[in-house]
C-alpha positions as CSV (number, residue, x, y, z in Angstrom):
1,M,1.4,12.5,44.9
2,S,-2.4,12.1,44.5
3,E,-3.8,13.2,41.1
4,R,-7.3,14.2,40.2
5,I,-8.0,11.9,37.2
6,A,-11.0,11.8,34.8
7,V,-11.3,8.4,33.0
8,I,-13.3,9.2,29.9
9,G,-15.0,5.9,28.9
10,S,-16.4,3.1,31.0
11,G,-15.6,0.2,28.8
12,S,-13.5,-2.7,30.1
13,F,-10.1,-1.0,30.0
14,G,-11.4,2.4,31.2
15,T,-13.1,0.6,34.2
16,A,-10.0,-1.4,34.9
17,L,-7.8,1.7,34.9
18,A,-10.2,3.6,37.1
19,I,-10.1,0.8,39.7
20,S,-6.3,0.6,39.6
21,L,-5.9,4.3,39.9
22,S,-8.3,4.6,42.7
23,E,-6.6,1.8,44.6
24,G,-3.4,3.7,44.0
25,G,-4.7,6.6,46.1
26,H,-5.9,8.9,43.3
27,D,-9.1,10.9,43.1
28,V,-10.8,9.2,40.2
29,R,-13.9,10.0,38.2
30,L,-15.3,7.6,35.6
31,W,-17.5,8.8,32.7
32,A,-20.2,6.6,31.3
33,R,-21.9,7.7,28.1
34,R,-25.4,6.6,29.2
35,E,-27.0,7.9,32.4
36,E,-28.7,4.5,32.8
37,A,-25.3,2.7,32.9
38,A,-23.8,5.3,35.2
39,R,-26.8,4.9,37.6
40,E,-26.5,1.1,37.6
41,M,-22.7,1.3,38.3
42,R,-23.2,3.7,41.1
43,A,-25.8,1.5,42.7
44,S,-24.1,-1.9,42.3
45,R,-20.5,-0.7,42.2
46,R,-20.0,-3.1,39.3
47,N,-19.9,-2.7,35.5
48,P,-22.1,-5.6,34.3
49,S,-21.7,-4.9,30.6
50,Y,-17.9,-5.0,30.5
51,L,-16.3,-6.2,33.8
52,P,-19.1,-7.9,35.8
53,D,-16.8,-9.5,38.3
54,A,-14.8,-6.4,39.2
55,V,-15.8,-4.2,42.2
56,L,-15.7,-0.4,41.7
57,P,-14.3,1.3,44.9
58,R,-16.8,3.6,46.6
59,E,-14.3,6.5,46.2
60,I,-14.7,6.5,42.4
61,R,-17.2,9.1,41.2
62,I,-19.3,7.8,38.3
63,S,-21.4,10.1,36.2
64,S,-22.7,10.6,32.6
65,N,-22.0,14.4,33.0
66,L,-18.7,14.6,31.2
67,E,-18.2,18.3,31.6
68,E,-18.6,18.1,35.4
69,L,-16.2,15.2,35.7
70,V,-13.3,16.7,33.8
71,A,-13.7,20.3,34.9
72,D,-11.2,20.2,37.7
73,A,-9.3,17.1,36.8
74,D,-5.5,17.2,36.5
75,I,-5.3,14.3,34.0
76,W,-7.8,13.3,31.3
77,V,-7.6,9.7,30.3
78,F,-9.3,9.0,27.0
79,A,-10.6,5.4,27.1
80,T,-13.3,5.6,24.4
81,P,-13.1,3.8,21.1
82,S,-10.6,5.5,18.9
83,Q,-13.1,6.6,16.2
84,V,-15.1,8.7,18.7
85,V,-12.1,10.3,20.5
86,R,-12.5,13.5,18.3
87,Q,-16.2,13.8,19.0
88,V,-15.8,13.4,22.8
89,A,-12.8,15.6,23.0
90,T,-14.6,18.4,21.1
91,R,-17.3,18.4,23.7
92,I,-14.9,19.4,26.5
93,A,-12.3,21.3,24.6
94,H,-13.4,24.6,26.2
95,L,-12.5,23.1,29.6
96,A,-8.9,22.2,28.7
97,H,-6.0,24.5,29.6
98,E,-2.3,24.6,29.5
99,E,-1.9,22.6,32.7
100,T,-4.2,19.8,31.6
101,V,-2.4,16.5,30.9
102,V,-4.1,14.2,28.4
103,V,-3.5,10.5,28.1
104,S,-4.9,8.3,25.4
105,V,-5.3,4.5,25.8
106,A,-7.4,4.3,22.7
107,K,-5.7,2.2,20.1
108,G,-6.5,3.1,16.5
109,I,-6.1,5.3,13.5
110,E,-8.9,7.7,12.7
111,N,-10.8,7.0,9.5
112,G,-10.6,9.8,7.0
113,T,-7.9,11.9,8.6
114,L,-5.6,8.9,9.1
115,L,-4.4,10.4,12.4
116,T,-3.3,8.6,15.6
117,T,-5.3,9.5,18.7
118,S,-2.5,11.8,20.1
119,C,-2.6,13.8,16.9
120,V,-6.4,14.0,17.0
121,L,-6.2,15.3,20.6
122,D,-3.6,17.8,19.7
123,E,-5.8,19.1,16.9
124,V,-9.0,19.2,19.0
125,L,-7.5,20.5,22.2
126,P,-5.5,23.6,21.2
127,A,-5.2,24.9,24.8
128,V,-3.3,21.7,25.7
129,P,0.4,21.9,24.8
130,L,1.6,18.9,22.7
131,D,4.1,18.2,25.4
132,N,1.2,17.5,27.8
133,I,-0.2,14.7,25.6
134,A,0.8,11.1,26.1
135,V,-0.3,7.6,25.4
136,L,-0.4,4.4,27.5
137,Y,-0.2,1.2,25.4
138,G,0.9,-2.3,25.9
139,P,-0.2,-5.9,26.5
140,S,-2.9,-5.3,29.1
141,H,-6.2,-7.1,29.0
142,A,-8.6,-5.4,31.4
143,E,-9.8,-8.7,32.9
144,E,-6.3,-9.4,34.1
145,V,-5.5,-5.8,35.2
146,V,-8.4,-5.9,37.7
147,R,-7.3,-9.3,38.9
148,R,-3.9,-7.8,39.6
149,V,-2.1,-10.2,37.2
150,P,1.4,-8.8,36.6
151,T,1.2,-6.5,33.6
152,A,3.7,-4.2,31.9
153,V,2.8,-1.3,29.7
154,V,4.6,1.7,28.2
155,A,3.9,5.5,28.6
156,A,5.0,7.4,25.6
157,G,5.1,11.2,25.7
158,Y,6.3,14.1,23.6
159,D,7.9,15.4,26.8
160,L,9.9,12.9,29.0
161,A,8.9,14.6,32.2
162,V,5.2,14.2,31.4
163,A,5.7,10.5,30.4
164,E,7.5,10.0,33.8
165,R,4.6,11.7,35.6
166,I,2.2,9.2,33.9
167,Q,4.6,6.4,34.9
168,R,4.4,7.4,38.6
169,T,0.7,7.9,38.5
170,F,-0.3,4.6,36.9
171,M,2.4,2.3,38.5
172,T,1.2,-0.2,41.0
173,P,2.7,-3.4,42.5
174,S,1.0,-5.3,39.7
175,L,1.0,-2.8,36.9
176,R,4.6,-1.8,35.8
177,V,4.9,1.2,33.5
178,Y,7.9,1.9,31.3
179,V,8.7,5.2,29.5
180,N,9.3,5.6,25.8
181,P,9.8,9.0,24.0
182,D,8.7,7.5,20.6
183,V,5.0,8.4,20.7
184,R,4.5,7.8,17.0
185,G,6.1,4.3,17.1
186,V,4.1,3.3,20.2
187,E,0.8,4.4,18.6
188,I,1.5,2.7,15.3
189,A,2.5,-0.5,17.0
190,G,-0.4,-0.6,19.4
191,S,-3.0,0.3,16.7
192,V,-1.9,-1.8,13.8
193,K,-1.4,-4.9,15.8
194,N,-5.2,-5.1,16.1
195,I,-5.3,-5.7,12.4
196,L,-2.9,-8.6,12.8
197,A,-5.1,-9.9,15.7
198,V,-8.1,-10.0,13.3
199,A,-5.9,-11.9,10.8
200,A,-4.8,-14.3,13.5
201,G,-8.5,-14.9,14.4
202,I,-9.4,-15.5,10.8
203,S,-6.5,-18.1,10.7
204,D,-8.0,-19.8,13.7
205,G,-11.5,-19.7,12.3
206,V,-10.6,-21.4,9.1
207,G,-8.7,-24.1,11.0
208,F,-5.1,-23.2,10.3
209,G,-2.5,-24.2,12.9
210,D,0.5,-22.9,14.8
211,N,2.7,-22.6,11.8
212,A,0.3,-20.1,10.2
213,K,0.0,-18.1,13.5
214,A,3.7,-17.9,13.9
215,A,4.1,-16.6,10.3
216,L,1.4,-14.0,10.8
217,L,3.0,-12.7,14.0
218,T,6.5,-12.5,12.5
219,R,5.6,-11.1,9.2
220,G,3.1,-8.9,10.9
221,I,5.6,-7.1,13.1
222,A,7.8,-6.5,10.1
223,E,4.8,-5.0,8.3
224,I,4.0,-2.7,11.3
225,R,7.6,-1.7,11.5
226,R,7.7,-0.7,7.8
227,L,4.8,1.6,8.3
228,G,6.1,3.1,11.5
229,V,9.6,3.8,10.1
230,A,8.0,5.5,7.1
231,L,6.2,7.8,9.6
232,G,9.3,8.6,11.5
233,A,9.1,6.1,14.3
234,H,12.2,4.4,15.8
235,P,12.6,0.8,14.5
236,R,13.5,-0.5,18.0
237,T,10.1,0.5,19.4
238,F,8.5,-2.4,17.6
239,A,10.5,-4.9,19.5
240,G,9.0,-3.5,22.8
241,L,5.9,-3.8,24.8
242,A,3.7,-1.8,22.4
243,G,5.1,-3.9,19.5
244,I,5.9,-7.5,20.0
245,G,4.4,-7.6,23.5
246,D,1.0,-6.3,22.5
247,L,1.0,-8.3,19.2
248,V,1.6,-11.6,21.0
249,V,-1.1,-11.1,23.6
250,T,-3.7,-9.8,21.2
251,C,-3.1,-12.5,18.6
252,M,-2.9,-15.4,21.0
253,S,-5.3,-14.7,23.9
254,G,-8.9,-15.9,24.2
255,L,-9.6,-12.5,25.8
256,S,-8.8,-10.6,22.6
257,R,-11.9,-9.1,21.0
258,N,-10.0,-8.5,17.8
259,R,-8.9,-12.1,17.6
260,H,-12.5,-13.2,18.4
261,F,-13.9,-11.0,15.7
262,G,-11.5,-12.5,13.1
263,Q,-12.3,-16.0,14.3
264,E,-16.0,-15.4,13.6
265,I,-15.1,-14.1,10.1
266,G,-13.0,-17.1,9.5
267,R,-15.9,-19.3,10.4
268,G,-18.0,-17.7,7.6
269,K,-19.9,-14.9,9.3
270,T,-20.1,-11.4,7.7
271,L,-18.6,-8.2,9.2
272,E,-22.2,-7.0,9.9
273,Q,-23.2,-10.2,11.6
274,V,-20.2,-10.3,13.9
275,E,-20.4,-6.6,14.8
276,S,-24.1,-7.0,15.7
277,E,-23.2,-9.8,18.1
278,M,-20.4,-8.1,19.9
279,T,-20.8,-5.8,22.9
280,M,-17.3,-4.4,22.7
281,V,-15.7,-2.6,19.8
282,A,-13.0,-4.5,17.8
283,E,-10.7,-1.6,17.0
284,G,-8.9,-3.5,14.3
285,V,-11.9,-3.4,11.9
286,R,-12.0,0.4,11.4
287,T,-8.2,0.7,11.8
288,T,-7.8,-1.8,8.9
289,A,-9.6,0.7,6.6
290,S,-7.4,3.6,7.9
291,V,-4.1,1.7,7.6
292,H,-5.0,0.4,4.1
293,D,-5.5,4.0,3.0
294,L,-2.4,5.2,4.8
295,A,-0.2,2.4,3.3
296,G,-1.5,3.3,-0.2
297,K,-0.8,7.0,0.4
298,L,2.7,6.3,1.5
299,G,3.5,3.5,-1.0
300,I,4.2,1.0,1.8
301,D,3.8,-2.7,1.1
302,M,1.5,-4.3,3.8
303,P,0.2,-7.6,2.3
304,I,-1.4,-8.9,5.5
305,T,-3.2,-5.7,6.0
306,E,-4.3,-5.7,2.4
307,A,-5.6,-9.3,2.8
308,V,-7.6,-8.4,5.9
309,Y,-9.0,-5.3,4.2
310,C,-10.2,-7.4,1.2
311,I,-11.8,-10.0,3.5
312,L,-13.6,-7.4,5.6
313,F,-14.6,-4.8,3.0
314,R,-14.4,-6.5,-0.4
315,G,-16.0,-9.8,0.3
316,K,-12.9,-11.9,-0.5
317,S,-12.9,-15.4,1.0
318,P,-10.2,-16.0,3.7
319,L,-8.9,-19.0,1.7
320,D,-8.4,-17.0,-1.4
321,A,-6.7,-14.2,0.5
322,V,-4.3,-16.7,2.1
323,S,-3.6,-18.2,-1.3
324,D,-2.7,-14.8,-2.7
325,L,-0.4,-14.2,0.3
326,M,1.4,-17.5,-0.1
327,T,1.9,-17.3,-3.9
328,R,3.4,-13.8,-4.0
329,S,6.8,-13.5,-5.6
330,A,9.7,-14.9,-3.5
331,K,11.3,-12.6,-1.1
332,Q,14.5,-12.3,0.9
333,E,14.0,-12.1,4.7
334,D,15.9,-9.1,5.9
335,W,13.9,-8.0,8.9
336,L,16.3,-5.2,9.8
337,T,15.6,-3.1,6.7
338,A,12.5,-1.0,6.3
339,E,12.3,-1.9,2.6
340,E,12.0,-5.7,3.0
341,S,8.5,-7.0,2.5
């Protein structure tokens, strides 16, 4: 069944999803924050700032008028940076109703409130039932989605029927969608892995090798799981697409903006320097601050996150941070327990 879908955010992933959904036969509208960008995309049918090689089908309506685009849409897809989800959703809250389905593909934990994006949306869109809010996460570089490279993601919803609707809507011959009822686990996995990707980039930047990267991924997923379980997530979620799957692709790929960010930090640049040089947002940076605060609030031991936080926000050198990690007290590896660290 064809859906009317508003993709809110014309960054790389929002653009890729708009193209995929349009090719799937849906009525797609794509919101660009700046009218200049919207006008350029309408004229060229390309997004030169984020996906210059991808062609936007003529059927996609592109506009900077957010209210007009979402007014009669069945599904709202939030593809903005996670730290602006609240601001954008507040603008259109008066247009939401009990039939509106909201999907977040923004991966991050809001600074200050320490809320995941589904919780932010539930707070800001009171007319939308919680059961109508879902997230779509997983290992899915936009550059590969538009090239129709086989990709698998997970739709997590508070209501299984809504998650299955998202599954049917987004599924294509090259984009496979699985369903998971553990929204909290999927969001924690998909958000916190960006911190590990920054760490992996730092490791690459200072010249460490495969041994260090393997340790980061393995200990990182244990760290993510500890936080998730403390927040009520199911432990097995972290072995899935939003956990190990997204962690591997984000930490290993040259397309990963978070890994790239960390690599530049590892090479000696400051946070401000790297951010000024990047067009896209590295979600892991602000999420590091949120997760650091959340772990402290809950009393969860997250040593890799703590190390990244100290490097980004306290001026600690990467080599000193690694030394502190390696010389901590000896531990027993018992990955299956939430307490092990």
